[in-house]
N, C-alpha and C positions, 0 to 999 in steps of 0.2 A: 438653444437647448440647454437645460440645466444638467450639469454633470454631478451626480450624487454618488458618494462613496460611503459604504457601511464601515463603521468602526466599532469594535467590540470593547465594552466597558465593564469593569468590575471594581468594587470597592471593598476594602478590608473591613472586618467586623467592627472595629472601633471608629470607622469612618474617616480616618486620618490619611489613608493611602488609597489613591484611585489610579488605576492603570488603564490605558487605552491601547489596543492592538489593531494595527491595520491589516494583519493577516494572522492566521492561526496554524499555518503549515510551513515547516522547513522543507523547501522544495529542493530535492537532490537533482542537480543537472549533470551528474557523473563527474564532470571536471571540477565542480565546486558546489557548495550548498548555499542556497539563498538564505539570508538572515530573516529572523522574525524581529520586527522593530515596532516601536511605538513611543508613547510618552507616559511618564509616571508623574503624578501631581502630589506633592507633599509640601505643606506649609513649613517655612523656615523655623518658626517658633516651636514646631513639633520636633524637628530634627535635633536642635540643641547640641550641635557638635557630632551627632551620629551620622551615619552614612547610609546610602541606599545601594542595595545589591540586587543583581539579576542572576538567578540560579536556575539551571536546567538539570533535572535528574531523569534518568531512564530506569524504568522498573521492568524486570523480567519475572513473569509468573509462568513457570513451566510445569506446574502440577496443580491439582485441585486442593483447596484448603482442607477439605474433609479427609484427605489422605495424609496430612501432616501429623503423623503419630511417631512415638518413640524417638523424638528429637529430630525427625526429618523436617526440612524446610525447603519448600519449592518456590521461594521468592528471594530475589536479589535486587538491590537498588544501588545505582552508581551515580555519583555526581560528575557530570560532564563539563559543566560551565559554572563558574561563580565569579562574576565580574562586578566591579564597583561601577555604579552609574555616575558619570561625571556631572558635577553640578555646574561646570562652566559650559556655556552655550557655544556651539560652533555650527555654522550653517553648511559647512562642507560635508558632503556625502549624506545629507538629510533628504528624505523623501518629501514630496509635496504635501503628503498627509501630515507628516511630523511638523513641517513648517506651519501648516494651518492650525494644528493643535497648539503649538507653542504660542502663536499669536492670540489664540482664544483664551488661554489660561494664564498667560503672563509669566512672572518671575518664578512662581512656584512649580512650573512645569519643567521637566528635565527629559530630554530624549534618550533613548537607549536602543541598542541593536545587539542581538545575540546570534552568534554563529556556532553551529555544532561542528565537532570534528568530522572529517570526511568519512571515517570508518564507522560512524554511528549507524546502528541498524534502522531499518524502516519499521514503521508502526504496523503491526500485524496482530490479529486476535484469532484465537482458536476456539471454536465452538465446543463446549463440553457437554452439550445435550441437555442442559438443565435450565429451565425458564427462570428459576428463582435466584440464581447466583448473582452476586454483586461484584465479584472479583473474577473477570474473565481471564483466561490464560493468554499470554502473549506479551508484546512489547508496548509499553505506554510511556509517554513523556509528560513531565510537569514543569511548567515555567512558573517560577515564584519570584515576585518582587517584594522585598522586605526591608525594614529599617533596623539597623543594628550598629553597635560600636565597631565590631569587626566581623569579617565573614566567617570566621571559625565558629562563632556562636550559633547555637541552634535557633532557627527562625521561630518567632512566636506567631501563633495563628491570629492574634488580635491585631497585629500591625503588619500583616503580610497579605498579598493577593496571589492566588493560585489560578493558573490557566492550564487546562488539558490541551496540549498541542500535539501535532503529529509531524513525522518525517515521511515524506511521500516522494514518489518518482512518477514521472509522466513518460509517455512514449517519445522517442527521439523526434525532433522536427523533420529530419531527413529520413523518410521511410524507405527502407530498402525495397528494391523492385524484385528481389529474388523470391521465387516461389519454392517453398520447401518441397523436396521430392525424394522418394526412395523406391527401390526395387528389391524385393526379396523373393527367394525361390526355395523350394523344398522338394527333395526326393523321398521316396518311400521304400522301406525295406521289402525285398522280394517283389518289387513292382517297378517296371520301367517308366521312364518319363518323369517330368517335374511339374509341379504346380507353381505358377508365377503370379505374384501380386505386385502391382504398381500403385503407389499412393502418392498423391500430391495435394497441397493446400492452396487456397486462392491467394493467400498472402502470408507474410511472416508475422505481422503484428495485427491483432484484432482489438477493437475497443470493447469495453464491458457492455454486454447486452447484444452485441452483433452476432448474427448467425455465422457459423464456421462451415465452410464448404470443403468437404473431403471428396476428392475425385479419385475413384478407384477403377482399376482395369485388371481383370482376371483372365489369365490365359491358362487353361487347364490342359497341359500336355501329359498329365499323369493318367493312371488307371483309376484314380479315386474320384468321388463325386462330392462337390461342395453343396452342403445341405442348407446352410444359413450364413448370414453375414452380420457381424456385430461391429458397430462404430461407437467408440467411447472417447470422452474427453476426460483426461486424468489430471488431477492436481497433485503435484509432488511437493511434499513439505519436509524440510529438514530443520530440526530444533538444535542449533549448535551448542546450546548450553549443556545439553545432556547427550549429544551425539546420537540423536534419535531421528530416524527417517521413516516415513510412511506415505502411502498413496491413497487417494480417495477419488472415486469416479463421480464427477460433478455433472455429467450429461451422458446419456447413452441412447442408442437406437439399434434395435434388432430387426432385420428384414429378411424375408424369404423371397422377395421379388427377384425374378430371374433364376431362382433356384428350383430344382437342383441344376447345378452347372456340371453337366456330364463330361466325361473324357472327350477331348478334342474340341470343346466349345470355348467361346470367349464371352466376356460380360463386362460392360462398362456402364458406370452410373455415378452421379454426384449426390452425395448424402449431405443433409443439412442438420447440424446439431447446435444447440444454443445453451451454454452453461448459464444458469440463472440463480440468483439468491433464493427466490421463492421456492425452488425445488430442493434446496440444500440446507434450509434452516433446521435446527434441532438435530443435526447429525454430528456426532462426536468426531473431532479432528479436522473439520473443514476450516480453512483459513479465510478470514474476512478482513476487510479494511476498517471495520468499526464494529460496535456492538450490534448484535442481531435485532435488538429492539428498535434501532434507529430506522427511519424511513429511507435514508440515503445510503444505507450500507451496501457494499459491493463485495464480491469475491476478491480476495487479496490479489493485487497486481503481481506480475512477474518481477522478480528481483533482478535488477541490472547491475553489472559490475563494469569498471573501466576496461577499456580495450587492452588485451594482453594479460589480464589478471584472471585467475581461475575463480569460479563461482564459490568455491570452498573458502575463499578469503573473506567472504561476507560474514557479518555477525548477525546475531538475533535469530530470526526465523526466515529461512530462504524458501521462496516459493517459485515453482516453475510449472509449465503445462505441456502436455503432449496429446496428440490424437493417436489412438490405437485402433487398428482395424483387424478383426479376427475372422478368418474363414474356417468354418467348422465342417469337418469331413466325417462326423459321427464319432461314436465312442471308440471304434477300432482305428479309424483313420487319423484321429487327432485333429490338430488345427495348425494353421499358418497365420502368423501375426506380423504386422508392420507398425512401427512407431515413428511419429514425426513430432519434434518439439516445435512449439510456437510461443509467442508472447501475448499475454492478455493484459492490457493496460488502459489507462485513461488517455484521451488525446491531450496533447500539450496545449495549454491555454494560449501560449505565445503564437500559435498558428492562426488564431482567430480573434485575438484581443490586442488592443493597443497598450503599450507600456504606460504605467502610471507614474513612475518615479521621476521622470524628467520632462516628458513631452506633453502631458495632458493637464490642463488646469482643472481645479476642483471648485465647483460653485457651492456645493452643499455637502455637509457631513451628517450622516444618519447614525446615531448612537444606538447600539443594541446591547442589552444586558447579556453578559456571557453565560451560556448554558454549558455546563461541564460535559454532558453526554452528547452534545451536538457534534457531528463529525463532517458537516458539509464543507465545501471549499470556500475560501475567502474570495471576495470580489476583487481584492487587490493582490492576487497571486503574483509573485515577482516574475518578471519576464526577462531579466538579464541573465 
């Protein structure tokens, strides 16, 4: 069986610098971030004493360009990494793909590996509700390989290669067996008894596109009547750059089945809600993992932080999710609500793929011209 691996290729405008990437995602494993590695091909006669650098910059856009008036600027860019690509070859710590590319291109090929700081934010985009915009709000990364005499010089477009890359997180390999659960109760003024609501979820972590099971149990020991039940999936977004927090409902279901729940009666049911991209496009403030014009876009994954550290320590755009159930008792009676947080993420590729770095031989390499707006995952996502 032939083992083929896709490698992404891009060439500078002057045709002198060509870079090959084996993956386009910095995968955050919480304890460490996997590097983005590849090979850059530059002829020695073109270098003429100059050096090759690998630079990663993160850009924050936390406001619309059309709102930048009176000196306001809603865009910040920071250089996270700027390392020189060593021209001396060393087979230690090279992936199988890098070794194969080096053997294909000879002495003009130089391996590189770029590692982001652990505190670097995840790639998240905010929908601004405008189909025509070319500058989405959010956190974007750019990997640039360029030739220069020193890294302090501003890279020239003619002899540099730019890649749009991401920093992503996957669900932990060890899925917790704990089922989120909560019990809330409310009493009413000038009325005896209490209204009790028990809410639980089928699991703590759901994959994108999976239906979410909300199990509810209502015990009406009060004198009020429950007239309807609302189940909502809420996306919580915090933009740390401007200390802004807001919530968006990404899926909802209203039901009157079993209602009215009169005093002294009980009601138990499981409701299914599924947050989907198709029902949330062109809604201002919804957080996505990519541009909404892409076919493989998803709602933004939950932001994970290391054990023992508060979520507020994360940078960029922090995303979390919760299920909220509301029991409506009418305009006078008010409502009783319960919230349960959960995580919405991609499954970890390590759970169903074999590692490429050391254990699997590569029989064929397929080169693909790099598309800037493409956001799908690499075939060679790091498994370590």
